[in-house]
C-alpha positions as a Markdown table, in Angstrom:
| # | Residue | x | y | z |
|---|---|---|---|---|
| 1 | Unk | 145.3 | 137.9 | 125.1 |
| 2 | Unk | 147.7 | 135.4 | 126.7 |
| 3 | Unk | 150.5 | 134.2 | 124.4 |
| 4 | Unk | 153.3 | 131.7 | 125.3 |
| 5 | Unk | 156.9 | 132.3 | 124.5 |
| 6 | Unk | 157.3 | 129.9 | 121.6 |
| 7 | Unk | 161.0 | 129.1 | 122.3 |
| 8 | Unk | 160.3 | 128.2 | 125.9 |
| 9 | Unk | 157.1 | 126.3 | 125.0 |
| 10 | Unk | 159.0 | 124.3 | 122.4 |
| 11 | Unk | 161.6 | 123.4 | 125.1 |
| 12 | Unk | 158.8 | 122.1 | 127.3 |
| 13 | Unk | 157.4 | 120.1 | 124.4 |
| 14 | Unk | 160.9 | 118.7 | 123.9 |
| 15 | Unk | 161.1 | 117.7 | 127.6 |
| 16 | Unk | 157.7 | 116.1 | 127.5 |
| 17 | Unk | 158.6 | 114.1 | 124.3 |
| 18 | Unk | 161.9 | 112.9 | 125.8 |
| 19 | Unk | 160.1 | 111.6 | 128.9 |
| 20 | Unk | 157.5 | 109.8 | 126.7 |
| 21 | Unk | 160.1 | 108.4 | 124.4 |
| 22 | Unk | 162.9 | 107.4 | 126.7 |
| 23 | Unk | 160.9 | 106.6 | 129.9 |
| 24 | Unk | 157.7 | 105.2 | 128.4 |
| 25 | Unk | 157.1 | 102.9 | 131.4 |
| 26 | Unk | 156.6 | 105.7 | 133.9 |
| 27 | Unk | 153.8 | 108.3 | 134.2 |
| 28 | Unk | 154.8 | 111.9 | 134.5 |
| 29 | Unk | 153.1 | 112.2 | 137.9 |
| 30 | Unk | 155.1 | 109.2 | 139.2 |
| 31 | Unk | 158.5 | 110.9 | 138.7 |
| 32 | Unk | 158.3 | 112.7 | 142.1 |
| 33 | Unk | 158.0 | 110.7 | 145.2 |
| 34 | Unk | 157.7 | 112.1 | 148.7 |
| 35 | Unk | 159.6 | 111.2 | 151.8 |
| 36 | Unk | 159.0 | 108.7 | 154.6 |
| 37 | Unk | 155.9 | 110.1 | 156.2 |
| 38 | Unk | 156.3 | 108.3 | 159.5 |
| 39 | Unk | 159.9 | 109.7 | 159.9 |
| 40 | Unk | 158.8 | 113.2 | 158.9 |
| 41 | Unk | 156.0 | 113.3 | 161.4 |
| 42 | Unk | 157.9 | 111.8 | 164.3 |
| 43 | Unk | 160.5 | 114.5 | 164.1 |
| 44 | Unk | 158.0 | 116.9 | 165.7 |
| 45 | Unk | 157.1 | 116.9 | 169.4 |
| 46 | Unk | 153.3 | 117.3 | 169.3 |
| 47 | Unk | 150.7 | 116.2 | 171.9 |
| 48 | Unk | 148.8 | 114.0 | 169.4 |
| 49 | Unk | 149.7 | 110.9 | 167.5 |
| 50 | Unk | 149.0 | 109.2 | 164.2 |
| 51 | Unk | 149.4 | 105.5 | 163.6 |
| 52 | Unk | 148.7 | 104.8 | 159.9 |
| 53 | Unk | 151.7 | 106.5 | 158.3 |
| 54 | Unk | 153.7 | 105.1 | 155.4 |
| 55 | Unk | 157.3 | 104.2 | 155.9 |
| 56 | Unk | 158.2 | 104.4 | 152.2 |
| 57 | Unk | 158.0 | 107.1 | 149.6 |
| 58 | Unk | 154.7 | 107.5 | 147.8 |
| 59 | Unk | 153.8 | 109.2 | 144.5 |
| 60 | Unk | 150.9 | 111.4 | 143.8 |
| 61 | Unk | 148.7 | 108.7 | 142.3 |
| 62 | Unk | 149.0 | 106.5 | 145.4 |
| 63 | Unk | 148.2 | 109.4 | 147.6 |
| 64 | Unk | 145.2 | 110.4 | 145.4 |
| 65 | Unk | 143.9 | 106.8 | 145.5 |
| 66 | Unk | 144.0 | 106.7 | 149.3 |
| 67 | Unk | 142.2 | 110.1 | 149.6 |
| 68 | Unk | 139.6 | 108.9 | 147.1 |
| 69 | Unk | 138.9 | 105.8 | 149.2 |
| 70 | Unk | 138.5 | 108.0 | 152.3 |
| 71 | Unk | 136.0 | 110.2 | 150.4 |
| 72 | Unk | 134.0 | 107.1 | 149.4 |
| 73 | Unk | 134.0 | 105.7 | 153.0 |
| 74 | Unk | 133.0 | 109.0 | 154.4 |
| 75 | Unk | 135.6 | 108.8 | 157.1 |
| 76 | Unk | 136.2 | 112.5 | 158.1 |
| 77 | Unk | 137.4 | 111.9 | 161.6 |
| 78 | Unk | 139.7 | 114.7 | 162.9 |
| 79 | Unk | 142.8 | 112.4 | 163.1 |
| 80 | Unk | 142.1 | 111.0 | 159.6 |
| 81 | Unk | 142.1 | 114.6 | 158.3 |
| 82 | Unk | 145.4 | 115.2 | 160.2 |
| 83 | Unk | 146.9 | 112.0 | 158.7 |
| 84 | Unk | 146.1 | 113.2 | 155.2 |
| 85 | Unk | 147.6 | 116.6 | 155.9 |
| 86 | Unk | 150.8 | 115.0 | 157.2 |
| 87 | Unk | 151.0 | 112.7 | 154.2 |
| 88 | Unk | 150.5 | 115.6 | 151.8 |
| 89 | Unk | 153.2 | 117.7 | 153.5 |
| 90 | Unk | 155.6 | 114.8 | 153.6 |
| 91 | Unk | 155.0 | 114.1 | 149.9 |
| 92 | Unk | 155.7 | 117.7 | 149.1 |
| 93 | Unk | 159.0 | 117.7 | 151.1 |
| 94 | Unk | 158.0 | 120.3 | 153.6 |
| 95 | Unk | 160.9 | 121.5 | 155.6 |
| 96 | Unk | 161.1 | 120.4 | 159.3 |
| 97 | Unk | 162.4 | 123.8 | 160.3 |
| 98 | Unk | 160.8 | 125.6 | 163.3 |
| 99 | Unk | 159.3 | 128.2 | 161.0 |
| 100 | Unk | 157.6 | 125.7 | 158.6 |
| 101 | Unk | 157.0 | 122.1 | 159.4 |
| 102 | Unk | 157.1 | 122.5 | 163.2 |
| 103 | Unk | 154.6 | 125.4 | 163.2 |
| 104 | Unk | 152.4 | 123.6 | 160.6 |
| 105 | Unk | 152.0 | 120.7 | 163.0 |
| 106 | Unk | 151.7 | 122.7 | 166.2 |
| 107 | Unk | 148.9 | 124.9 | 164.8 |
| 108 | Unk | 147.2 | 122.2 | 162.6 |
| 109 | Unk | 143.9 | 122.9 | 164.4 |
| 110 | Unk | 143.8 | 126.4 | 162.8 |
| 111 | Unk | 143.4 | 125.0 | 159.2 |
| 112 | Unk | 142.2 | 121.4 | 159.5 |
| 113 | Unk | 138.5 | 122.5 | 159.1 |
| 114 | Unk | 139.2 | 124.0 | 155.7 |
| 115 | Unk | 140.8 | 120.7 | 154.8 |
| 116 | Unk | 137.8 | 118.8 | 156.0 |
| 117 | Unk | 135.4 | 121.0 | 154.0 |
| 118 | Unk | 137.5 | 120.5 | 150.9 |
| 119 | Unk | 137.5 | 116.7 | 151.4 |
| 120 | Unk | 133.7 | 116.8 | 151.9 |
| 121 | Unk | 133.2 | 118.9 | 148.8 |
| 122 | Unk | 131.8 | 121.8 | 150.8 |
| 123 | Unk | 134.4 | 124.1 | 149.4 |
| 124 | Unk | 135.5 | 124.6 | 145.8 |
| 125 | Unk | 139.1 | 125.2 | 145.0 |
| 126 | Unk | 138.9 | 129.0 | 144.8 |
| 127 | Unk | 136.9 | 129.4 | 148.0 |
| 128 | Unk | 139.4 | 127.1 | 149.8 |
| 129 | Unk | 142.2 | 129.3 | 148.5 |
| 130 | Unk | 140.5 | 132.4 | 149.8 |
| 131 | Unk | 140.1 | 130.8 | 153.3 |
| 132 | Unk | 143.7 | 129.6 | 153.4 |
| 133 | Unk | 144.9 | 133.1 | 152.2 |
| 134 | Unk | 142.9 | 134.8 | 155.0 |
| 135 | Unk | 144.2 | 132.4 | 157.6 |
| 136 | Unk | 147.8 | 132.8 | 156.4 |
| 137 | Unk | 147.7 | 136.6 | 156.2 |
| 138 | Unk | 145.8 | 137.0 | 159.4 |
| 139 | Unk | 147.8 | 139.2 | 161.8 |
| 140 | Unk | 146.2 | 137.7 | 164.9 |
| 141 | Unk | 148.9 | 135.5 | 166.3 |
| 142 | Unk | 146.3 | 133.4 | 168.1 |
| 143 | Unk | 144.4 | 132.3 | 165.0 |
| 144 | Unk | 146.6 | 132.7 | 162.0 |
| 145 | Unk | 147.9 | 129.7 | 160.0 |
| 146 | Unk | 151.6 | 129.4 | 160.6 |
| 147 | Unk | 154.2 | 127.4 | 158.6 |
| 148 | Unk | 151.9 | 126.8 | 155.6 |
| 149 | Unk | 152.3 | 129.2 | 152.7 |
| 150 | Unk | 150.7 | 129.0 | 149.3 |
| 151 | Unk | 153.1 | 126.4 | 147.9 |
| 152 | Unk | 151.7 | 124.0 | 150.5 |
| 153 | Unk | 148.1 | 125.1 | 150.9 |
| 154 | Unk | 147.7 | 124.7 | 147.2 |
| 155 | Unk | 149.0 | 121.1 | 147.7 |
| 156 | Unk | 146.2 | 120.7 | 150.2 |
| 157 | Unk | 143.7 | 122.1 | 147.7 |
| 158 | Unk | 145.0 | 119.8 | 144.9 |
| 159 | Unk | 144.9 | 116.5 | 146.9 |
| 160 | Unk | 141.8 | 117.1 | 149.0 |
| 161 | Unk | 139.8 | 118.7 | 146.3 |
| 162 | Unk | 139.0 | 117.6 | 142.7 |
| 163 | Unk | 142.5 | 118.0 | 141.2 |
| 164 | Unk | 141.4 | 121.1 | 139.2 |
| 165 | Unk | 142.9 | 123.3 | 141.9 |
| 166 | Unk | 146.5 | 123.0 | 141.1 |
| 167 | Unk | 149.8 | 123.0 | 143.0 |
| 168 | Unk | 151.3 | 126.5 | 142.8 |
| 169 | Unk | 154.8 | 126.2 | 144.2 |
| 170 | Unk | 158.0 | 127.8 | 143.1 |
| 171 | Unk | 158.5 | 125.4 | 140.2 |
| 172 | Unk | 155.1 | 125.6 | 138.7 |
| 173 | Unk | 154.9 | 129.3 | 139.3 |
| 174 | Unk | 158.3 | 130.0 | 137.7 |
| 175 | Unk | 157.4 | 127.7 | 134.8 |
| 176 | Unk | 154.2 | 129.7 | 134.2 |
| 177 | Unk | 156.1 | 133.0 | 134.5 |
| 178 | Unk | 158.8 | 131.8 | 132.1 |
| 179 | Unk | 156.3 | 130.5 | 129.5 |
| 180 | Unk | 154.3 | 133.7 | 129.6 |
| 181 | Unk | 157.3 | 136.1 | 129.7 |
| 182 | Unk | 155.6 | 137.8 | 132.5 |
| 183 | Unk | 155.5 | 137.8 | 136.3 |
| 184 | Unk | 152.0 | 136.4 | 136.6 |
| 185 | Unk | 152.7 | 134.8 | 140.0 |
| 186 | Unk | 154.5 | 136.9 | 142.6 |
| 187 | Unk | 157.6 | 135.5 | 144.1 |
| 188 | Unk | 159.5 | 136.6 | 147.2 |
| 189 | Unk | 163.2 | 135.4 | 147.4 |
| 190 | Unk | 162.4 | 132.8 | 144.8 |
| 191 | Unk | 159.3 | 131.3 | 146.6 |
| 192 | Unk | 155.6 | 131.9 | 145.9 |
| 193 | Unk | 154.6 | 135.0 | 147.8 |
| 194 | Unk | 151.9 | 135.2 | 150.4 |
| 195 | Unk | 150.7 | 138.3 | 148.5 |
| 196 | Unk | 149.2 | 136.1 | 145.7 |
| 197 | Unk | 145.4 | 136.4 | 146.0 |
| 198 | Unk | 142.6 | 134.2 | 144.5 |
| 199 | Unk | 142.6 | 136.1 | 141.2 |
| 200 | Unk | 146.3 | 135.2 | 140.8 |
| 201 | Unk | 145.5 | 131.6 | 141.5 |
| 202 | Unk | 142.7 | 131.7 | 139.0 |
| 203 | Unk | 145.1 | 133.2 | 136.4 |
| 204 | Unk | 147.6 | 130.4 | 137.2 |
| 205 | Unk | 145.0 | 127.6 | 136.7 |
| 206 | Unk | 143.8 | 129.2 | 133.4 |
| 207 | Unk | 147.3 | 129.3 | 132.0 |
| 208 | Unk | 147.8 | 125.6 | 132.9 |
| 209 | Unk | 144.5 | 124.9 | 131.2 |
| 210 | Unk | 145.8 | 126.6 | 128.0 |
| 211 | Unk | 149.1 | 124.7 | 128.4 |
| 212 | Unk | 147.2 | 121.4 | 128.6 |
| 213 | Unk | 145.6 | 122.1 | 125.2 |
| 214 | Unk | 149.0 | 123.2 | 123.7 |
| 215 | Unk | 150.7 | 120.0 | 124.9 |
| 216 | Unk | 147.7 | 117.7 | 124.2 |
| 217 | Unk | 148.0 | 116.4 | 127.8 |
| 218 | Unk | 145.5 | 114.0 | 129.2 |
| 219 | Unk | 144.5 | 116.1 | 132.2 |
| 220 | Unk | 145.2 | 119.3 | 134.1 |
| 221 | Unk | 146.9 | 117.3 | 136.8 |
| 222 | Unk | 149.3 | 115.7 | 134.3 |
| 223 | Unk | 150.1 | 119.1 | 132.9 |
| 224 | Unk | 150.9 | 120.6 | 136.3 |
| 225 | Unk | 153.0 | 117.5 | 137.1 |
| 226 | Unk | 155.0 | 118.1 | 133.9 |
| 227 | Unk | 156.0 | 121.6 | 134.9 |
| 228 | Unk | 156.5 | 120.6 | 138.6 |
| 229 | Unk | 159.1 | 118.2 | 137.2 |
| 230 | Unk | 161.6 | 116.6 | 139.6 |
| 231 | Unk | 164.9 | 117.3 | 141.2 |
| 232 | Unk | 168.1 | 116.2 | 139.4 |
| 233 | Unk | 169.9 | 116.0 | 142.8 |
| 234 | Unk | 167.5 | 113.6 | 144.5 |
| 235 | Unk | 166.2 | 110.6 | 142.6 |
| 236 | Unk | 163.0 | 109.7 | 144.4 |
| 237 | Unk | 162.0 | 107.1 | 141.8 |
| 238 | Unk | 163.3 | 103.8 | 140.4 |
| 239 | Unk | 164.9 | 105.7 | 137.5 |
| 240 | Unk | 168.5 | 105.2 | 136.7 |
| 241 | Unk | 170.8 | 108.2 | 136.5 |
| 242 | Unk | 170.4 | 108.7 | 132.7 |
| 243 | Unk | 166.6 | 108.5 | 133.0 |
| 244 | Unk | 166.6 | 110.9 | 135.9 |
| 245 | Unk | 168.5 | 113.5 | 133.8 |
| 246 | Unk | 165.7 | 113.2 | 131.2 |
| 247 | Unk | 162.9 | 113.4 | 133.9 |
| 248 | Unk | 164.5 | 116.5 | 135.5 |
| 249 | Unk | 165.4 | 118.3 | 132.3 |
| 250 | Unk | 162.6 | 120.9 | 132.6 |
| 251 | Unk | 163.4 | 121.6 | 136.3 |
| 252 | Unk | 167.0 | 122.2 | 135.3 |
| 253 | Unk | 166.0 | 124.5 | 132.5 |
| 254 | Unk | 163.9 | 126.6 | 134.9 |
| 255 | Unk | 166.7 | 126.8 | 137.3 |
| 256 | Unk | 169.1 | 128.0 | 134.6 |
| 257 | Unk | 166.8 | 130.4 | 132.9 |
| 258 | Unk | 164.5 | 132.0 | 135.5 |
| 259 | Unk | 165.7 | 135.5 | 136.4 |
């Protein structure tokens, strides 16, 4: 039976309470804002173009609202799908390195259909994870998904799906492992490993569900946003320096305590 480490759980509760008390005007999911999507995309030399890209940082709520409207409109054009993929990657701060962002853009055709099926509700969260996992771990260099590991394909699942498939990146994974006193999610060199399968993702989601109850959070999405936290080094919001220290308190705790 899953039990949380009470000391660490109490620290998370303290961080949550501090945010609610000292920064009552901001939602937890608004703490992290992405980068300028237009600048991020234009860094890459690809043979296709996108025109409707934001030139300012956006938060998860703004991005979710835009995706929701596209679902309602039924606009599943290839370039609209690519636009959303780019916005999600820019929001998540994907690196522009040749082994990540560049490959993700060059080979976008290899995984955009999974994204489309998620958007059209033809795939549930776990089925989408399985498909991304197979594409990512495929040894065929002509068909494998390159540059997009679990930290980012779970972002695609979260934003394009129903928000019950959660973001499993290094910060949420380390948070879960810390809270459980167990290496539930596999990490390689500090990052979520490509070895994590769908059963690991299911375990991760179930732990966050239990955490939602423990913290009396409004939604799974808000619970995941709390443990995702934000960086103390980069203030991507309108918070002042003191508020940013409060907002990033959990992230800093994870950095100092995860072994």
